[in-house]
C-alpha positions in Angstrom: -4.9 -14.4 -2.7 -5.2 -10.5 -2.7 -1.5 -9.1 -2.6 -1.2 -6.0 -0.5 1.6 -3.8 -0.3 3.6 -4.4 3.1 1.8 -7.6 3.8 4.1 -10.9 4.3 3.5 -14.0 2.2 5.5 -17.1 1.9 6.1 -19.9 -0.6 6.9 -23.5 0.2 8.4 -26.3 -2.0 7.7 -29.8 -1.6 11.2 -30.2 0.6 9.3 -27.6 3.0 12.0 -24.9 2.3 10.4 -21.6 2.5 10.7 -18.1 0.8 9.0 -15.1 2.6 8.3 -12.1 0.6 7.0 -8.7 1.6 4.8 -7.1 -0.9 6.0 -3.9 -2.8 3.8 -1.0 -4.1 3.4 -3.4 -7.3 1.0 -6.1 -6.3 2.7 -8.5 -8.4 6.3 -8.0 -7.2 7.9 -9.0 -3.9 11.1 -8.6 -2.0 12.6 -11.7 -0.7 13.3 -11.0 3.2 13.9 -14.7 4.3 14.8 -17.6 2.3 16.1 -21.3 2.9 19.0 -20.8 0.6 16.8 -20.6 -2.3 17.3 -16.9 -3.2 19.2 -14.2 -1.8 17.6 -11.6 0.6 16.8 -8.3 -1.1 16.1 -10.1 -4.4 13.0 -8.5 -6.2 10.9 -11.2 -7.8 7.8 -11.6 -9.9 5.2 -13.2 -7.8 3.2 -14.7 -10.7 5.9 -17.1 -11.0 5.2 -18.6 -7.5 2.0 -20.7 -7.2 0.1 -21.3 -3.7 1.5 -18.1 -2.2 0.1 -18.2 1.5 0.0 -15.5 4.2 3.1 -15.6 6.2 2.1 -15.8 10.1 5.6 -16.0 12.2 8.7 -14.0 13.1 11.3 -12.7 10.5 14.6 -11.2 12.3 16.3 -8.6 10.1 19.9 -7.5 10.9 21.6 -4.5 9.4 25.1 -3.5 9.6 27.6 -1.0 7.9 30.1 -2.4 5.6 32.6 0.4 6.0 
């Protein structure tokens, strides 16, 4: 699979837990935008460590709020 900046991809384990990444300007890196309690949102990861990435088709809701 060709990883293009801004595209969403997912990884799924045997228990059907998913991590959804958005591809950065470095094709081998992604930022976690959703995870089923596997990684924290916002974590930057090396995607070469994840076998069988697939295109993500669906909806991800992102909420932002002030902490101060």
